[in-house]
N, C-alpha and C positions, 0 to 999 in steps of 0.2 A: 807575157813575157815575160812579166818579171822585174822589171823593173824597180820598182819600190822598192821594192824588196831593197835588192842591191842597193840603192843608193841607204836606207834608212840605216841597216848593215855599215858599212864605210863609214858612213855621219858616228855612227854608236862606236867601232874601232879607233873612230879621232879623238871620236875624247876619251875612251879607255885611256891615253895615250899620256891626258893629263891627273896625275894623281891628284890634284883637288879634288876630278869628280867626283862626286857617288853619290850621282845621283840625275838624271835624263826624266825631267819634269815635257810631255806634249801637249796637243790638246787639237781637234778634231768636232767638228760640226756632227752633230746628233744624229743628224739622217744619214752617215759617209757611210756608209755598217763596212762597205773595203776596207774604211783606208784603220776600224776598228777593227777589222778580222785582221788587221798583217802585223800594228800594236799586240796587240793580246798573242797569236801566236807569235811574237816573236822576244816576249814575255814581259812585258808592259799590266800593270795594274792597276783597273779603275782606281780616283782619291780622291775626285767632286770634280765638282762642274768651275765654272770661270767665269766674272763676271755677265760672260754674252755668253752662257747656259753653253758653254761647250764644252765635250767629256772631257775632262783631261785624268791625263795617266801618265802612270811614274815605273822605271826600271832604274832595280837599285846596283849598281857599275861596282858597289863597297861597300863592305859595310865599313861602317863610325867606329874611328879608326881611336 
């Protein structure tokens, strides 16, 4: 139904309002392929893993000024 996509879009839009926000970093369990597909379709890229071995993804909001 797209509720997850709408929620993530709203969160991104809210964070973009903060001029100090340069990047959004999010994590998901490696087995959660639906979350991974959602985040990558929204422009997030893999940047590594966290201390629990969850996949870390980042979305650049604005270039470093």
